[in-house]
Steps between C-alpha positions, in 0.01 A plus 500: 500500500160543335292238326460496125193685371353276228748447215638852530850389596517269198399792281774718649761230439371451147529874438877498548535232230286677241642597166428618152589265218833342584604776742447489875395833652720431804792289370742516795454361849549852636215636287278207597572558871437874474168450321397219734551738792303769318209272404467344848479844661276647225258213432460367860488126414503406869218558746744666741870581517561599137764760573691281744472192275624672183871495591471132601350415161788672322755283678310181424724211381240412234533844343878476470490139381249558220642834390844367410 
């Protein structure tokens, strides 16, 4: 799997927890996982392996633990 490129991965993870006022843009774990996959592929936060790493990030235990 690729190495992190700066703080880009942190920014991608932060993006799935963004909101407006008291409303999360991606309130369910399914929406968070779908957008995490999208942002990892789109924003290339890793120096290599972004497309192969995206599905692994979506199944991360930390995502499911914090989203509940």
